[in-house]
C-alpha positions in Angstrom: 16.5 -5.4 -6.6 17.0 -7.0 -3.3 15.0 -10.0 -2.0 15.4 -11.2 1.5 13.1 -13.0 3.9 11.8 -11.6 7.2 9.7 -13.1 10.0 6.2 -13.4 8.4 7.0 -11.2 5.6 9.5 -10.9 2.7 11.1 -7.9 1.0 9.9 -7.5 -2.5 12.6 -5.0 -3.5 14.7 -2.3 -2.2 15.2 0.7 -4.6 17.2 3.7 -3.4 15.5 4.8 -0.2 12.4 2.8 -0.3 11.8 -0.8 0.8 8.6 -2.8 -0.1 7.7 -5.7 2.1 5.0 -8.3 1.3 3.1 -10.5 3.7 0.5 -13.3 3.2 -2.7 -12.9 5.1 -3.9 -16.4 5.0 -2.7 -17.4 8.4 -4.0 -20.3 10.5 -6.3 -19.6 13.5 -3.6 -20.1 16.1 -1.3 -17.5 14.2 -4.2 -15.1 13.9 -4.9 -15.4 17.8 -1.2 -14.7 18.6 -0.9 -11.8 16.1 -4.1 -10.3 17.5 -2.5 -9.8 20.8 -0.3 -7.2 19.2 -3.1 -4.8 18.2 -4.1 -1.9 20.4 -7.7 -1.5 21.8 -9.0 0.5 18.9 -7.7 -2.0 16.4 -9.2 -4.8 18.3 -12.6 -3.1 18.3 -12.3 -2.5 14.6 -11.5 -6.1 13.9 -14.5 -7.2 16.0 -16.8 -5.2 13.9 -16.1 -7.2 10.7 -19.0 -9.5 9.8 -17.1 -12.2 8.2 -14.2 -14.1 9.7 -12.1 -13.9 6.5 -12.3 -10.0 6.6 -11.5 -10.0 10.3 -8.5 -12.3 9.8 -7.1 -10.3 7.0 -7.4 -7.1 9.0 -5.7 -8.6 12.0 -2.9 -10.1 10.1 -2.3 -7.1 8.1 -2.1 -4.7 11.0 0.1 -7.1 13.0 2.5 -7.5 10.0 2.7 -3.8 9.7 3.6 -3.4 13.4 6.2 -6.1 12.8 7.8 -4.4 9.9 8.0 -1.1 11.9 9.1 -2.6 15.1 12.0 -4.3 13.5 13.3 -0.9 12.3 12.5 0.8 15.4 14.1 -1.8 17.8 10.8 -2.3 19.9 8.1 -4.8 20.3 5.1 -4.9 17.8 2.6 -4.2 20.5 4.5 -0.9 21.4 4.0 0.6 18.1 1.6 3.6 18.2 -0.1 5.4 15.4 -1.5 8.8 14.7 -3.6 9.7 11.6 -3.5 12.8 9.3 -6.5 14.8 8.1 -7.1 12.5 5.3 -6.5 9.3 7.2 -2.9 8.5 6.3 -1.4 6.7 9.3 2.0 7.9 10.8 4.1 7.0 13.8 3.1 8.6 17.0 5.3 11.4 18.3 7.4 9.2 20.5 8.7 7.5 17.4 8.7 10.3 15.0 12.2 11.3 15.7 13.4 8.0 14.1 12.2 9.5 10.7 10.4 6.5 9.2 7.5 7.0 6.9 5.4 4.0 5.8 2.2 3.1 3.8 0.4 0.0 3.4 -2.1 -1.6 1.0 -3.8 -5.0 0.9 -5.9 -7.1 -1.6 -7.3 -10.6 -1.1 -4.7 -12.5 0.8 -1.7 -10.2 0.1 -0.5 -7.1 2.0 2.3 -4.7 0.9 4.1 -2.3 3.1 6.4 0.5 1.8 8.9 2.0 4.3 11.4 4.8 4.0 13.5 6.9 6.2 12.8 10.7 6.0 10.9 10.3 2.6 7.2 10.4 2.0 6.0 7.1 0.6 2.9 5.6 -0.8 1.9 2.1 -2.2 -1.1 0.6 -3.8 -2.0 -3.0 -4.7 -4.7 -4.5 -6.9 -5.6 -8.0 -8.2 -5.4 -8.2 -11.9 -8.9 -8.6 -13.2 -11.4 -6.8 -15.4 -13.0 -3.8 -13.7 -16.5 -3.3 -15.0 -16.5 0.4 -14.5 -12.9 0.8 -16.0 -14.0 2.8 -19.0 -16.1 5.2 -16.9 -13.3 5.7 -14.4 -10.7 6.3 -17.0 -13.0 9.0 -18.7 -13.5 10.8 -15.3 -10.0 10.4 -13.5 -7.3 9.8 -16.1 -5.6 12.7 -17.8 -5.9 13.3 -21.5 -2.7 11.4 -22.4 -3.4 8.5 -20.0 -7.0 8.2 -21.6 -5.4 8.1 -25.0 -2.9 5.5 -23.9 -5.7 3.4 -22.3 -8.0 3.7 -25.3 -5.1 2.6 -27.6 -4.7 -0.8 -25.9 -6.3 -3.9 -27.4 -9.3 -5.1 -25.4 -7.4 -8.0 -23.7 -4.6 -5.5 -22.5 -7.0 -3.0 -21.1 -7.6 -4.7 -17.6 -3.8 -4.4 -16.8 -3.4 -1.1 -18.4 -6.2 0.4 -16.4 -4.8 -1.1 -13.1 -1.3 0.1 -13.9 -2.4 3.7 -14.2 -4.8 3.4 -11.3 -2.3 2.0 -8.9 0.3 4.6 -9.7 -2.4 7.3 -9.1 -3.2 5.9 -5.7 0.3 5.4 -4.7 1.2 8.9 -5.4 -2.0 10.3 -3.7 -1.3 8.1 -0.6 2.3 9.4 -0.5 1.1 12.9 -0.5 -1.4 12.1 2.3 -3.9 14.1 0.2 -6.7 11.4 0.0 -8.9 11.1 -3.2 -10.0 14.7 -2.9 -7.1 15.6 -5.2 -8.1 16.3 -8.9 -6.9 12.9 -10.3 -7.7 13.9 -13.9 -5.0 16.7 -13.6 -2.5 14.3 -12.4 -0.7 13.0 -15.5 1.3 10.0 -14.7 2.3 9.0 -18.2 5.5 10.5 -17.1 6.9 10.5 -13.6 6.2 13.8 -11.9 9.2 16.0 -10.9 10.4 15.3 -7.4 9.0 11.8 -7.2 10.1 8.2 -7.9 7.4 6.0 -9.2 7.4 2.3 -9.9 5.0 -0.4 -11.2 5.8 -3.9 -10.1 4.4 -7.5 -9.8 4.7 -8.6 -6.2 3.1 -11.9 -6.8 1.5 -13.6 -10.1 -2.0 -12.1 -10.5 -1.3 -8.8 -8.7 0.0 -5.4 -9.8 1.3 -2.8 -7.5 2.9 0.7 -7.6 5.2 2.5 -5.1 5.7 6.2 -4.9 8.5 8.1 -2.9 9.4 11.7 -2.7 13.0 12.5 -3.6 15.3 15.5 -3.6 
């Protein structure tokens, strides 16, 4: 595992061909105003639609830091980054940058954002705060595989919140890496074992949070 500091963000780990970068979203107002200038017109309009200042700030900082992470690898300015979106909403670099081969994915929760970046490999990432999910049992019954459900039900009650989120973030990360959206039959996706052709890792980016990263290999 490699940890190094970046401007406004830090690398959580580097494993093989994937790098995961974390950024705090609780920036002061002057920083938010400066970062907002990096966003494109569509992002600016989306930010303006948020009703609460906290949500608007988190969106602005998260998008700006994503631009910063990608710009550092492409050798351009953050405001120059352009995105296109797949059929299920997964963002990708616009054609002018596609030749560089970078794939990326982002997830944010509360005041933390994670970015997974890789060259020529499909990546996905998901982040959740560790807390009890009221509908966890129902979600597990509907969307976990038979072995995943059995492992979840075998946990002691105090261990279930973390066990549920560990499984759910792994599913989300893999689905996002595939760019397939939640239309995939999640109950048929058994991640009690890493599926062939994929690298999958759960980790703690910061106390109180759990995340998972997925990358296609081979």
